[in-house]
Structures are given as C-alpha cells and as structure tokens.
N, C-alpha and C positions, 0 to 999 in steps of 0.2 A: 511418630509424626503421621498425621492422618493424610489421606489422599488429597483432601481439599486443601490442606496446608501446602502440600507439595505442588499442587497446581497453581496456587496463589504465588508461591515463590518463583515458579517457572514464568508466570505471566509478568511478574516484576522484573525478572532478568531480561525477558524479551523487550519489555518497555524501555528498560535501561539501555539495551543494545540499540534500539531505534533512536533514542535520544542521543546516544553517543555518535551514531552515524550522522544525525542531523547537525550536531555541533562540530564534528571533525571534518565534515564534507560540505561546508557552506557553498552555496552557489557562487560561482565566479562570474566576472563580467563576460558577457556573450555566451553564457551557458543557459540551457533551458532551466527555468525555475518552475517549480510546481506552484501554480496559481490557486487552484482549488481542487477539491476531491469530493466525491460523493460515494459513500458517506464521508463526512468531513474528518480531517485529520484530528485525532483526539476526541472526536464526537461520540455521541450515543444515539442510536436509533432504536425505535421500539420493535420494528419488524425487520426481518432479514431482507437485504436488497437482492435483486436478481443479478446485478452486475456492479462492479466497482468502476468508476469513471474518474480519470485523472486529466486535468487540463493544464497545459504548460504554456510558457511565455513565448516559445518558438516552435516552428515546424519540426517534426521528428522524422528521423530516418526509419522507414517501415521495418526493414530487415534486422535492425540492431537495437530496438527498443522493446522492453517487456515489463510485465507486471506479474507478481506472484503473491498469492494470499495464503497465509499460514494461520493455524489455530494456536491456542495458548500453549500447546505442547510441541509446537514447531512443525506439525504435519501440514503438508500442502493440501489446501481445500478448494482451490479454484478449479475450473473445468479445463484448464490448460489451453485456453483459446485466446490468450492475450494478443491484442493487435492494436495498431494505430488506426484510427478511424479514417477511412479513405476520403470521406466527405469533409473532414476537418483534421488536418495532420498535426494539430496541436493537442489532440485528444487521444488518450489510450484507454482501452476498455478490456475487461476480463469478466467472464461470466462466473457466477458461483452457484452452487446448489442451495437448497433451502437450509441455510445455516441455523444452528441452534443458538440460544443465548450464550454470551460469553465475549471474550476479547479476541480480536483478530489483528494480525500484523500484515500490512501491505508493504511489499518491497518492490521498488521500481528502478529501472535503469533506462536512461534515455540518451540517444545519440541524435544530435541535431543535424539538419541538412548541411550545416557548415562544419561538421565533424567534431563538435565539442561534446564530450560525454559527461553526464552527471548521474548520480544515483542517490537514493534516499529510502527512508522507511517511516511509517507512522502506524499507530494503533487506532482502532475504533472499537466500540462496544455495542453489542446487540443486547437490549434489555438493560435494566438498571443494575449497576454494580452491587454486589452483595456485601 
C-alpha cells in the first residue's frame, strides 16, 4: 500500500468521524448551533486561510469554548490561540499557519452563557481534491 493510499484512507476515516459526530450530536433546543464557518464546512478554498472563524446562534462562554484544527493525519496544526471574539461573543476564532493543500478537520466545543454545551466537527479542503 502506497503512502498516498494510506493518507487517503486516513482522510476518509477522519471525514467519517466528523460526519458521525454531526449525526450523533445534533444541536438540541437552546443549544448553540454553528451557523456558518470560514472556510465553509465541507468547502474547498484555493488559498490557505489565516484563521478559521466559526459563528454560532448564541453567545458563548469565553473560558469553556474552543476550536482545534487537525490535518489529514490527525496532527494539530492551529496556532493554539483559539478564543471567543470579545467584540462578538457568538464568534470563535483560531489562527493557522500557512497550510499546504489538503484536507483539514475543524473540531469545536461551545458552552453558551446559559450553560448548554455542544460540540461538532467538519472538514474543509485547500486546493482541488486529487
């Protein structure tokens, strides 16, 4: 089995895990729902973004909400500066270095100010899929 085949299988496993999380942890009433993401969930961008931005339906608790970005091999690739935007507490941000082409998984956990917790994950692609 070639290294490329192993990587593709690993990406497929990560994508399946992200879908599993999304299906088995649906947002409940009065929980923060992910409204939009930049890059978009499941989307493809030509150039690497400088940061990942997630916007939710409710205000988030700063100390207990986070975002992690992983590459196709599961390695953490963000700059570990995940934070709720103090100017808009419905938005979380995390910086990323100059990422190469490939698939990335964004995993988030959110605690709303009324103490409801949600979590989820999605993938996005930099460059066209091969």
